[in-house]
N, C-alpha and C positions, 0 to 999 in steps of 0.2 A: 643521268646526263653528265657528260664530261665538260667541266667548266675550266679546264686548264687551257687557256688560249695562248698561242704563240704570237708575238708581235712580228709582223713582216719586216724583213731587213731593209726595205726601202721606205719606211714611214716618214723619215725626215726629209726625203727628197721633195715632198710636197711643199716644204717650207722654203725651198730654193727657187730662184728664178729660172725657168725652163728646166728645172730639175737638176741643175748643175752649179749655178752661180749665186753668190750673195750680192748685196748692194755694194760692199767694199770691192768685190771682184770686178764688178762693172765699172766702178769709179777708176780703179787701177788701169783696167783695159782702155777705158775712154780717154784718160789723161795721157797714157803712153802713146796711143795711136794718134790722138790729136796733136801731141807735141811733134811726133815724127812728120805728120802731114803738114803742120805749120812750117817746120824746118825745110821740107821739100819745096814749099812755095817761096820761102824767103831766100834760100841759097841758090844762086844762078849757076856758078861755075863748079861743077862737081866732077871729081875723079872717083875711082872705085873706093878709096879709103874714106873720103868724105861721105859718099853714099852709104857705106856701111855704118859710119858713125851717126848719120842722120836717121837711119832706120833702126838703130839699136834700142832706143826707148820703146818703140812699138813692139819689137821682137821680144824684149825682156818682159814687157807687160803681158804679151800673149803667152809666153812661157809660164809666167806665174799663175795665170788663171786657167791654163790648160788642164782638163780633167785627167786624173790619175786613178787607177784602181784602188778602191777602198778609202779614198779621200776625195773631198770636193775638188781639190786642185793642188797644184804644186806648192802654192803659198801655204796652204793648210798643212801639207806634209812637212815642209821646211820649218814651220812654226812648231809642230809637234816634236820634231827631231831636236830643235833648239831647246825647247822646254824640258825634254827628257834628259838631255845631257847637261843643262845648266842648273836646273833645280835639283837640289840634293834631297829628294824624297825617297821614301821606301815604298815600292809598289807591291801590293798584295794581290794574289790571284783570288778573284771572286766571280768565277764564271758559273756556268750551268752545273758543273760537276763539283762544286765546292764541298758538298756533303757526301760525295761518293767515297766509299771506303771507310767512312766514320760510322760506327754503330750507334744507333739511336736508343740502345738499351741501357742508358745511364740511370741508375737507381740511387 
């Protein structure tokens, strides 16, 4: 009996809300959209520039939590890029083929 199981690629999606969002994502989205909605209610005289500035917090929040391929969202992608370029770590490859090409006949 073969007991070499592969873990499905989407196992961590069950930890996310609706399969896409974390609690922080929903907070960011809620605050951004609420702020824009509140500003729309408070500001009476609007031209195009003011309307864009009022909608900007909601648009930025929506952009940050928008799903991207292979990442939960844009915020996670930007965080990973920032951490990769600011932390001076050395990354080593340890994928499925780490032992490929290395002989196991060491005596």
